[in-house]
N, C-alpha and C positions, 0 to 999 in steps of 0.2 A: 579077440573074441567078436564073433559076428552078431551084430545087433540089428535085426530087420526092422526096416520101417514098415508102414501100413502095407499089407499085402494085398495086391490086386486081386488074387484069386478070392480073397474074402468078399470083394466087391461084386464079382461075377456070380459067385455062389448066392449072395444075398439077392441079386437080380433074378436069378433063375428059381429062387424060392417061391413057391405058390403062395405061402403064407407064413406069417411070423406071429408067433405067441409070445406076448409079454405079460407076465403075472405079477400084478401088484397087489400085494397083501396089506390091507388096512384093518387091524383088529381082527375080528372074525369073518370079514367079508373079503370076497375076492371078486375080480372082474376079469374077463377074458376078452381082449380086443383082437378082433380077427380082420385084418385089412384085406381089401380085395386084391385079387392078383394084379400084378403090374400089366398095364394095357400097353401093348406093343406099339412103338412109334414108327414113323418113317426112317428117322435117323437114329441110329444106334438100337435098333430093335434087336431082340434076342428071340430066336425061334429055335425049334429043336433042330432045323436044318443047319444053319450057320453057327449055332451057339458053340459047338464043339471046336471048330476051327478058331474062333475068336478067343476061346479059353486056352487052346493050345497057344495061340499067338501071345496072349497076356502072360501064360506061364513062361514061355521063352524069353519075353522082355524082362520078367521078374529075375529069371536065372542069370540074364546078361548082367543085370544091375548087381546082383549078388557076387558076382565074379569081379566087379570093380568097386570094392569097398572104399578104397582111398578117394575115388571121385565123389562118393555118396557123402563122405565125411571130410571132404576137402577143407571146409571152413573151420570145422572144429579143430583139425589137425594144425591148421595155420594158426589159430588162436593158442594152441597149445605151445607151439614153436615160439610165438611171440612172447608168451608168458615166460618161458624158459630162457629166452634171450634176455628179457628184462631183469630176470633173476640174477643172471650171469653179470649184467651191467652193475647191479647193485653189489654184489659181492666183490667185483674187481675194484669199484671206486672206493668202497669201504676199505678194502685191504691196503689200496695205495696211500690212503690218508691215515692209516692205523699208527697211532704214535708219533704223528707229524703235527706240527702247529697248524692253527685254523687256516684252512684253505680260502683264497679270494676268488670265488667262482663269478662268472659273467652275471650281469644284471643283479648283483648282490645278492645271489641265491645262497642260502645256507645248505649245509649238509642235512638238516632235517627236513627242509623243503624238497630237496632232491628226493630223500628217502620216501617222504610221504607221497609224492607223485609217482614214483616208479612203483612203489608197493600197491598203491591203488590200480595202476595199470596192469601189474603182475596178477592181481587178485581177479580184475575183471576179465582179463584174457583166460586166465585159468578155469574160471567159473563157467564160462560158456559151454565148452565141452562137457563139463560135470552136469550141467543143467540138461543138455541134450541127451545125455546118457539116461538120467533119470526119466526123461520124458519117453524114451524109447524102451525102457525097462518094463514099463506098465504092460506092453504087449507080452513080454516073456512071462510076466505074472499071470496074466488072464490066458495065454495060450495053453490049451489042453486041460484046463481046470475049470470047474464050476465054481465061480467067485462072484461076490456082489458087484454091481456096476459102480457102487460108491467108491470102491478101490481105485477106479479109474480116475476119479476127482481127487483121491488122496494123493495119487502120483503127480497129477498136475500141480497140485498146491505145494508139493515138496519141491518142483522145479521152479518155483517162483519165490520161495522165501524160507526163512528159518523155521517159522512156526509149522509150515507145511512139512518140513524135514523132520521135526520133532515127532509130529503125528505119524509120519511114515515109519519112523523107528519103532513107535509103538505097535504099528500094524504088522510090520514084518518080524518083530522080535529077534532081531539079528540072525534071520535065517535066509537072507537073500542078499545077492551082491548089490542092489541097490542101496542097502544100509551104507555102504562106502560112500556113496554120493552124498547121502543125508548128512553122515558125519562131516564130510569136507564142507558142506554149506553151513553147519552149525559153528565149526572151528574157525571158519572165515571171518566171523564177528571180531575176534581178538587179533586178527592179523595187524591192523594199523596201530593200535595202542602198544602192542607187544614190539613191533619192529622199531618203534621210536625209542625203546629201551636199548636198542643196540648200539646207540652212540651215547657216549659220556665224555665229558670235558674235564678231565682231571688236570691239576696243575702239574707241570713238568719243567725241568730245567732246560734252558737252551742257551746256545752260545750267542752272546751279543757281540756283533762286529765293532771292533774299536772304531770310534769316531769322535767328532767334536762334542757331541752330546752324551757321551757314555763314558762312564769310569770304570776303571779295571778293578776287578776283585784280586786282592793280592794276600799273600801269606809269605812270611819270611823264613827262609831256610839259610843255615850257616854251613858254609863248606870250609871256611877257614876262620880262626878266632885269633884277634889280636886286640888287646885293650888300647884305648887312646893314648896311653903313656908311650906306646911304641917299645922301643928297646932301651931307652934310658929313663932315668928318675926312679924314685922310690915310693911313688903313690900314684893313685888313678883314681880320678873322681868319678868316672862312671862306674868302675867296680864297686866303689864304696856306697854309692846311691843304690845300686841293685841289691847289695846285700842288706843294707838298711831297710830297704822296701820289704824285702822277704822276712826279715826278722821282726819288723814292726807289725806284721799282718797277725790277726788273732789265731791262735792255734786250733780254734774251733772251727774255722774256715780254710778252705784250700783255694789258692790261686789257680786260675784257669790256664791250661797250656796253650801256647801258640794262638792267641786271640787274633783271627784274621780281620781283614778289611772287606766288607761286602756291602756295596752301595745299594744293590737291589733287595736286600734282606734275605735272599735265598741263593745260596752258592754251593758249589761242591768242587773238590779238588781230587785228583788221583793221589793215592798214597805216595808219600816222598820221604826221603831222609834228611836228617839234619844233625849236626853236632850239637850236642847237649851236655848239660851238667847234671849228673843222676846222684841219687841219695840212697842209702841203705841204713838200717839200723838193727841192732842185735842185743839181746838181753845177755849181760855177762855177769849176772849177780852170782853165779856159782863160781866165779873166777876171783871175787874179791874175798878179803880177810877182814873181819870185824871182831874186834875185842873191846871189852869194857875197861874204862879208866876210872876207878872208884875215887871219890873225894878229889876231884880234879881242881887245879887252880889256873889262874890266868896265864901262868908261865908256860903251859903246855898247850894252850888253845891255839889254833890256826884258823878257825872259822868264827871266832868272836873277839872283839876287842874291848877290853873293860875301860878304856880311856874314853870311849864313845858312850858308855852305859851311865846314866845319871846315878846309878847305885852299883858300883863295880864289885862290892861284896856280896851283892845279892846271889850271884851264881857260883862263889866260892864254895868248894866242898861238895859240889853236886856231881852226879854221874855223868862222864862224857864217853864218848866212843871213838875208838880209833880205826879208821878205815883204810885199808892197804890195797892198792891196785897190783896186777900181776908184774908191772914194770918197776916196783919198788916205792912209787909215790904214795904218800899217805896224808892224812889230815885228821885232825881231832876236833870233834863238834860236842860242845857242852849243851846246846838246845836241840830239841827232837825236830824242829822245823828247819833243816839244814839242807841246802843244795849245793854241790860242789861240781865243777866241770874244769877239765884242764886238757892241754894239747895231748894228742894220741901219737906216741912214738912208733910203735908197731902194733898192727891190729891183732886182737886176740880171737874175735869171732870169725874172722875171714883170713886167718893166717894161711890156710892152705889153697887160698884162691889167688894163683900168680897173676891171672889176667887183670884181676881187680887192684891187685897191688901195683901192677905196672901203670895203671891208668889213675891211681890215686891222685887226687888233688889236695884234699884236707880232711881232717878227722880229730874227734875229740871224744873223750870218756866223760861220762856223767853218773853221779851218785846222789841219792837223796833218802832220807829217813822218811818212814811212813806217818810221822807225827802222830804216834799212837799214845804218846804220854808227854804232858807238859812237865818239864823238869826245871823249875826255877824257885825261888824263895829259900835258897839254902838247904834244900832237902836232898838227901841221897836216896836213889831209888834202886839200889842194888837188889833189893829184895822183891821188886815188881817185875812184871813181864818186861823183858828186853825190846828195845825198839826194833823194827824191822827195815832192814836197808835193801835198796834195789839199785842196780847199776846197769847202764846201757853204754852201747859204742854206737857212735854216729859216723858215718864215712861218706865223703863226697868224692866223686871220681868222674872222669871224663868218659862220654859214651857217645853213640850214634843211635839215635831213636828213629824209628819209621812211623810217621803220623797220618792218620786218617782224619780229616777235617770236613766239616758240613755245617753250613748255616741254614736254619730253618726259620722263616718268619722272624728274622733278627736275632735268633738264639743260637750261639755257636756251640758246636759239640766237637771236642777234640779227643781222639783215642789214641793210645800208643799201641800200635800193632806188635812191634818188636823193639827190643833194646840190646845193644851189643857193645862190649868193651874189648875190642880186639886190637891191641896196640902192636902195630907192624914195624914201627921205627921210632927210637927214641934216643936222644943224645946220652951217652954215659951207660953205665951199667946199674945205677941206682934205681929202686923201684919207686916210681911216682915222684911227686914234689917233696922236697925235704926242707924243713925249717928248724930253727933253734928258737924254742919258746920258754919263757919262765912260768912258774906256777903262780896262781893267785894266792894272796895272804892278806889277812887282816891282822895289823900289828902296829904298835907305836902310835896309835891315835890316827892313823890313816890306812886307806885300803891299798893294796898292791896289787894292780890289774896285771894281766897277762900282756906280755910284750913279746914279739917274735922278730927275728932277723933272718936274712937269707942264708941258707947254707952254701957257703962258697963265694968267692969274690968275682968270678966271671959273670959278668952282667948279661952278655949275649949267650943264651943257653940253648939255642937252636929251637927245634919244634917237635912236638909229639905228633905222630901220624897215626890215625886209627882207620880202620877198614870197615865199611858198612856191610850189610847182607848181601847187597848187589854187586860188591867187589869195588865200589868207588872208595877213593881215600879221602879223608878228612884231616885238616891239619890244626893243631893249637899252639900258638907261640908259648914256649916254655917259661919266658920271662912273664908273661900275662898271667899264665897259671900260677906261678910263684906269688905273684901279688894277690891274686884271687885267694890263694890258701892262706896268705898272711891275715887278710881282712876277715875271712870266715873264722879263722881260729881265735883271733884277738876279740872280735865281736861276740862270739859265742862262749867263751870260757869266763870263769869267774865264781864268786861266792855269793850266796844269798842266804841270810839267816834271819829268823824271827823268834823272839823269846815268847811268844803266846800272849803278850800283854801289850806292850806299846813301843817296844824297840825293834826297828828292822835295821839290819846292817848289810851292806853290799859292797863288794870289791869286784868291779867288772865293767862292761860296756853295755850297749844297747841291747844285746842278745841275752844277758844275764837275767834281766827282768822278765824277758819272754819265756826264758826256761823255766823260771819260778812260777810264771802263770800256767805254763804247760803241765808241770807236774802237780802242782797244788791247787791250781784254779784260784790264784791270788788275784784280788781286786784292789789295786791300789788307789782306785778313785774314792773309795769310801772306807776309811780305816775302821769304823764301828761295825761294818757289815762284810768283813773280810770272810770269804767263802773258802774254805779248805776242803777240797774234794779228794778223797783218797778211794778212787775206784781204778784198779788196774787196767781194766779194759779200756775205760775212758782215757787214763793216762798214756796207754799205748797208742791209742788213736790220735791223740792230741801230739805226741811225739812224731809220729808219722807225718802229720799235717805241717808241723813246724820244719821238719827237714825237707819235705817236699816243697813248701812255700819258697825257702831260700833257693833251693835248686832251679825251680821254675822262674823264679824272679831274674836269676842270672841268665838263664837260657832265653828268656823272652827279651832281655835287654840286648 
């Protein structure tokens, strides 16, 4: 766009004018100033003779300047190019450091200082041509129109500051291109504070090079499993400790998976696979058979021992229940607070899952009454509402888990992305680990706990090989898995019974009391405040927690 500067023709025409009339109105009065004609001088005089030639020369020079606009606006164009170059420098520097650690610039300059300086330079260089354009647009505004001379002053003020630009916008009412310059001047106020918002310093993870003063962040993954007992011996202290730790944990809380070591307090790892022990539970209540035993006596009880009862005749003649499992095993309970668990020969809930059967390590079945009615004091309750029994199956099996682990501000979070039990090689044709276990029993004044022996005389049983989702193979020593199965089964099975008054009988190990706590919410620390919670949703959640705690404890070990 051609923006003319002061026209020489206007000056010549003014000099040739014989008089100029300026009318200044003040209220109702007006005065007319009539200046005298310009007196000719020796130098630069204008006469009718040579005036036309000088006018023509001035017009020619003005036309020549109009044909060279870049020369007239050279400084303004230079300022614009400098502003553009400075803006490109800002963009390139910020882009190069985006997402990177804090840079160490010369003279201890920060990115904020750099941005403030170049922003101010960019703004100053850009505003120079804008101001000059506003100054020249006043000629376009007055050219060919009768307008007040005060508009001249308005344009000048707009070229000097924000307040003048606001007045100019009010004058032009968005009907002239000079409005663009006024808007740019006003927006320029917010340039400096807004540009500082372009930089933020979030906390991000960075790789710390190993050295004398740095500790590594570690997380343990298992590619092959073998207990410390090796291939000989009948016991393993490490397995026993891991199982005891898992069973002693409260079923109301869950043990965390794969706790990492993170010295800095904030660490992350790429997802990885590890050999693990997994657990599943299933409701098999529909598969058990329950029948009443009216007027039962101590001769048929398997979950109560009258020799341990201070009043053995108290329960004689009461209603008992006979609970039978699909494999033919059964027990008879004369008290409604009865929990019974024993080794699982073959799965009922997961019978069709051949992959799970091949990876099986241990399993047991669990049944308990709902404690709906206390039956003691020699009363027969055949006419009352029957007890409600529930039964579950708990299965532990070898698996390959894919973990995603992250530590934020000292708090670790472990997520299992995927879990797979794909046994690709295993010695023999039997499914999973096999044991021979006895059933628990309360009889003859002493509890008979579950005991398990190895199925077969061959100590060296080879390895079980599982394949992960990425095709990697993971191995587990079968001898170690057999010992693991033995400890899980022996420690988790047994009988717990309570007559609702003062007698509590148990035949089992450390996990038996944990199971009682799981299904009943039993609190052994205060006999007078025993809390029996019969909430099926809560019972199921506690069962899942208990099974998970044992599996995670073994995996973490």
